[in-house]
N, C-alpha and C positions, 0 to 999 in steps of 0.2 A: 518340872524336870525330875527325873528319877534320881534319888540319892545314890552316890557311887558306892560300890562295894568296898570292903576293906582292901588296902589300908586307907586311912583317912576318915572312915565313917565308923564310929564306935558302936553304932546300932545295926551294923550289917552282920549277916550270917558269915561266920568264918570257920575254917577247918578246926580251929581249937574248940569253938562252941559245938561243932558237930561231934567231935571226939568225946567231949564231956557228956553231951546228951546221950550218945550211944554207948558210953562206957567202954570204948575200944580205943587203943592207941594206934593200931594199924588201920588206915582208912580203907584198905581193901577188904577188911573183915567186917566192915559196917554194912548192914543190910537194911536197917531201919533208922530213920532220923525223925524225932518228934520234938518239936519246940513250940508248943502253943503259948500264946500270951507272953512272949518274950520281948515285946516292943521292937521287933526287927523292922527295919525300914528298907532293906535291900538284901538280895540273895547273893551268895558267894561262897567260896571255900569248898566247892563240891567237885572240883576238877579231878581229884584222885579217888573219889568215893564211887568207884566204877561198878561196884556190886550191889549198890543200894536198890531195893525193890519197893520201898515205901518211904515217902516224904510227907510229913504232916507239919505244916506251919500255920495253923489257923489262929485267928484272933491276934494278928500282928498289924503292922502298918505298911506292908509291902505294896509298892506301886507298880511293880513290873515282874514278869516271870523271866528269869535269866539264869545263866550259869549251869544249865542242865545238859549241855551238849554231850558230855562224857558219860552221863548216867543213863545209858541206853537200855539197862535192865529194869528200869522203873516200871512198876505195874500199878501202883496206887499213888495219887497225889491229892492232898487236901490243903488247899489254899483259901479256904472259906474265911469270911469275915476279915478281909483286907481292903486295900484301896486300889485294886488292879482294874485297869480300864481296857486292856487289850489281852486277847488270848494269843500268845506268841511264845517262841522259844521251846515249843514242844514237838516240832516237826519231825525230829529224829527219834522220838521215843516210841518206836514201833511195837513195844511190848506193853504199852500202857493200856490198862483195862478199866481203871476207875479214876474219874476226875471230878473233884468237888470245888466249885468256884462260887458257891452261894454267898450272898451278901458282899458283893464287890461293886464295881462301878462300870460294868460292861454294858454298853448301850447299842452297839451296831451289830446287826445280824451277820455282817461280813466277817466277823470274828470266827464264825463257825468254819470258815474255809481253812483255818489253821489246823483243823482236826481231821480233814478229809482223808489224809493218808495214814491215819492211825487205825488200821483195820482190826486191831484187837480191842479197840475201845468199846466197852459194853455199857458202862454207866457214866452218865453226865448229869451233874446237878448244878443248876443255876438259880434255883429257888426251892422252897418247900412245896412239894406238889399238893399236899392236902389243903393248905390254906393260902398259898401264895406269899407267905412271909419270907423274909430274908432273900428277897428277889433282886435280881439285876434289872436295870431298866429295859434291857433287850427282851425280857420275858413279856413285856406289854405290847410288843409288836404283833400286828394282826396275823402275820404269816410265820410266827415263831415256831409253832409245832410242825407245820407242813415243810418249812425250810429245813429244819433239823432232820425230819424223816427222809427228805430227799437227799440231803448232803451226807448224812450219816446212816445209811441203810442197815448197818450191822448193829446199831445201838439197840439194846434190849430194855434199858431202864433210863428214863428221863425224869429228873426231879422227884426221885423216890417212887415213881409209878412206872409200871410196865408199859412199854410203848404200845403194845397191842391193845391194852385197855384204854390208853389215852386216845388212840386213833378211833376206837369204837365209840368212845364218849363224844369225840369231836364230830363224828358222822351223825350220831344221834341228835346232837345239838343242831346240826344243819338240817336234819329232817324236821325237828321241832319248829325251826324258823320257817321252813317251807310250809308246814301245816298251818302256821299262824297267818301266812299270807293268802291262804285259800279263802275265797269268798264263801260264806255259809250259804247253803241251799235255802231257797225261800221257804218260809214257814207254811205258806198256803200251797195247796196243790197246784202244780203247773199243768196238769192235764186232767180236766174234769169233763165228764160226759155232758154236763149241762152247758158247757161252753160251745158245744157243737150245735150248729143250726141245721138240724136234720129234719127232713119232711116226715111227718107222722103218717102212719099207715092209715089210709082212708079207703073207703069204697067197700064194696061187698066182696063176697068170696069169689065172685067171678072175675075180679080185677087182678090179673097176674102181677102187674106193676106194683100194686099195693102190697102183695105178699113179698115181692122182692125187696121193697123199701123197708118193710118190717124186719126182714131177716138181716138186711144190711145194718139197720139201726141197732139190732140186738148184738151183732158181731162187733160193731164199733164200741158199744158200751162195755163189752167184755174186754176189748183191748185197752180202753181207758182205765178200767178197773185194774188191769195188770200193770199199767203205767203207774198208777197211784201206789200200788203195792211195792213196785220197784223203787219208787221215790222214798217210801218209808224205810225199806231195807238199806238204801244208800245213806240215809240220815243216821241210821243206827250204826252202820259201818264207820262213818265219819267220826261219830262220838267215841266209838271203841278205839279207833286209831289215835285220836287225840289223847285219850286216857292212857293208852299204852306208852305214847311218847312222853307224856308228863311223868309217868311212873319211872321210866328209864332215865330221865334227867335228874 
């Protein structure tokens, strides 16, 4: 159960704490609120902070996102390193551009639906993109990247990495997997002239059939030589393709 906001919860965010952190008495003059590592367990006291554009409450013990309905000018929110299990309470923040929820307890991909109407959202962080640390469990879902790309098409940065680069890397990984599934071509030639049972040219110069047979045999051997060369070229191309895929991964 989410701890209640003040009054009654001394570890909740209150307007008094917000004023003190911002150094402002008038809540309408507050544009940035930063309270990291303040042992906060609940959000509150923001109903009159209507001009706030940045809220940073990392490294606390928040279990839910709440109390932001009046903060429609918010552009940046950092709630990383908390205990949040659902993305909620952000639906009306249509100016939001940056959202950091790394190192929380978000597990379900359905949480992304809470962000679909935030058309200004450019950056979303649910883990460290470089090494996958500080991740939410949702990042381990097989369709994590494709779902976010589909549901949030305006997003430019995900997990500290540009979306375009992440998608290129994902496609390259898919091609690498496809290449690994290909059966290698046989090492031995699959088209050799000696495999053909052709009549040898016999008879004297006066036998026209013998001349035709010799010509046919010569033409067939030329074709089989071409086939063998094509096989060698194909093997080289396969090796180069696998090397390129390995290098891009």
